[in-house]
N, C-alpha and C positions, 0 to 999 in steps of 0.2 A: 902182171898184175902191175898198177904205179902207184910207188909208194908216195907219202904223201909226206912234203916240204913243210916244216912248224917256221915259225917268225921267233925269236927266242922273246917269251913270255916277259920277260925282264925289257927288254925293246916296245913292247906295245903297251909295256905298264908303266913308260917312262912318259911315252909320245900322249896315252891320256893325258896323262899329271901334266906336262908340260902347257897341252892344249887349256885346261881349266886353269890350272895358275895364271897362264896369259888372258885369257879372259879377264880373269882377277883383276890382275893388274889394271892395264885398259881402263877396268869402270875406277878402279882408287888415286889411277893418275889424274885420270879426268876428276876426280868430285876435290881430288889434291890444288890441280890446277887452278878449277872453278876458285876454290877457298884463297887460294895463294893473289891470286885478280884482284877480287873481293877485298881484303888485307890490301896490299898495294895502291887501288882504288882513295883506300881511306885514310892513305900516309901511311904505312910501314913502310920502311925500307929493310934492303935488304943484308942481312951482314956482312961486315969486310973480310973478317979469319978466319974462314970456313974452306973447304975447299973447292966448291961449287960459288956459283953466285948464277940468279936467277934477275932480268931482265924485260918489263913492262915495256912493251913497245907496240902498236898499235900499226895497222895493214889493212890499205880500203880494197873488200872484199867486193865482186858483180856478181853475186845470184843470178842464175840462171838457167831455166831445164833446158836443158839441149835438145832431150826429147823430146820434149812439145814445141822446140822453137823447130828440128828441123823434120817431125810431122806437118807443120802449118806453113812451111814450105812447097811440103810434096802435095798439099790440098792443094793450094795454088799454082805448082806444075802442071798436075794432072785430073784436078778439078772434080768430078763426080765417081771416076773412077782409080780414086787415090789409092782406097784398100787394096784393089785387083792387083795393081803397080806394087804397092807394096809387100806381097804374098810373094808376087813373082819375083821380086828381089829376094829376098828371105830364101828362097824355094831353089834360089839358084847361087847362092853365098855357100860357102865351103861349111862343111862337117870339122871341126875338132873337136875330139875330148881330153878332155882334160881331168889329170890322173887326179882326184879327190881324197883322202883318209878324213873317213869321221867316225874320230872315236864315241863306241857308245858300252854302254854296262852291261856287260855279261848278266842273262838274268839266270841262270842256272851257276852262277860261281858262288854267291849266298846259300844256296843251297849245297853245295861241295859241302864248303864252309862249313856247315851247319851239322852233316854227316862227318866230320871229322871231327868235331869236337864233342860231337855227341860218343862215337867211336872211343874218345882219350876216354871221357869221364868215365863209361864201361869198364874200357881198361883199370882205372884208376881205383873203383868204387870194388872191385870183384877181388 
């Protein structure tokens, strides 16, 4: 009989919380970035005495939808049979399995915790 190896619950919980915090921080950072840009464009300046400075600068971007451009070129090169050629190319490509950790809420956790609370209340009232 195989013994089941278990991950540390603390590590699993910490990882899931970090994922949630990371997503929340990304949203918060983006909101703050937009606010700061709006203020700086309105003439506000960065304080000079603090430990950090931000500088508003602009860079040129050339937004190109590379996938769409690639498909256009493929259609030109292969004509009506471009879909067949693309399927062939995809089927020939190496498949790489990439490990992913997807945190999710344990649906049984609340039930177990609720049962513990009920047991505790029963013992207290007895």
